[in-house]
C-alpha positions in Angstrom: 0.0 0.1 0.1 1.0 3.4 -0.7 -0.3 6.9 0.1 0.2 9.8 -2.3 0.6 13.1 -0.3 1.6 16.6 -0.8 2.4 19.6 1.2 0.0 22.2 2.3 -0.4 25.1 0.0 -2.4 28.1 -0.5 -5.6 27.7 -2.8 -4.1 30.2 -5.2 -1.1 27.8 -5.8 -3.4 24.8 -6.3 -2.1 23.2 -9.5 -4.4 19.8 -9.1 -7.2 19.5 -11.0 -9.9 16.7 -11.3 -10.5 15.6 -15.0 -13.5 13.7 -15.0 -12.8 11.1 -17.6 -14.2 7.8 -18.4 -14.4 6.1 -15.3 -13.5 6.4 -11.5 -10.0 4.4 -12.2 -9.0 6.7 -14.7 -10.0 9.9 -12.6 -7.9 8.3 -9.7 -4.9 7.4 -11.8 -4.7 11.1 -13.3 -4.9 12.4 -9.6 -2.3 10.2 -8.5 -0.1 11.1 -11.4 -0.4 14.7 -10.5 0.5 14.1 -7.0 3.4 11.9 -7.8 4.9 14.9 -9.7 6.2 12.5 -12.3 5.3 13.8 -15.9 2.4 11.1 -17.3 3.9 8.7 -19.9 1.4 6.9 -22.0 0.9 3.4 -20.7 2.1 4.1 -17.3 0.3 1.9 -14.7 -0.4 3.3 -11.1 2.0 0.5 -10.0 4.8 2.1 -11.9 3.8 5.4 -10.0 3.8 3.6 -6.7 7.4 2.2 -7.4 8.7 5.4 -8.8 7.4 7.0 -5.2 8.6 4.4 -3.2 12.3 4.3 -4.8 12.4 8.3 -4.6 11.3 8.3 -1.1 13.7 5.8 0.1 16.5 7.7 -1.4 15.3 10.8 0.2 15.4 9.3 3.6 18.8 7.7 2.8 20.3 11.1 1.7 19.0 12.6 4.9 20.4 10.0 7.1 23.7 10.3 5.5 24.0 14.1 5.7 22.9 13.8 9.4 26.0 11.5 9.7 28.3 13.8 8.0 27.0 16.6 10.4 27.9 14.4 13.4 31.0 12.8 12.3 34.2 14.1 13.5 36.9 11.9 11.7 37.9 13.7 8.5 38.4 10.2 6.6 34.8 9.2 7.9 33.4 12.6 6.2 35.0 12.0 2.9 33.6 8.2 2.8 30.1 9.6 3.6 30.4 12.4 1.1 31.1 10.1 -1.5 28.2 8.1 -0.5 26.1 11.1 -0.5 27.3 12.2 -4.1 26.1 8.5 -5.3 22.9 8.8 -3.7 22.3 12.0 -5.0 23.2 10.9 -8.5 21.0 8.1 -8.3 18.0 10.0 -7.4 18.8 12.3 -10.2 19.0 9.6 -12.6 15.7 8.3 -11.3 14.0 11.5 -11.9 15.6 12.1 -15.2 14.6 8.8 -16.6 11.0 9.5 -15.4 11.1 12.6 -17.7 11.8 10.4 -20.9 
């Protein structure tokens, strides 16, 4: 199970819309696509959206954890290793986001 969510925003900033299409499944899929912040590609299933959000969420959490470890680390050599890991995670996240745009 996965929950799509977004941060609170002012009504003027609302960029989401409900497009009433063929059936409720299509409406739900379209709304989840909007919330996922991933451009809709033809043939993309709801399962693909969920997998994408899970992967990006896990990478975001891991990046935050590594950044916290860097801030608390006192040894230079460990900081270097953590920074290398951080760069790899950030590149992985960016490549995942770039792939989803194609």
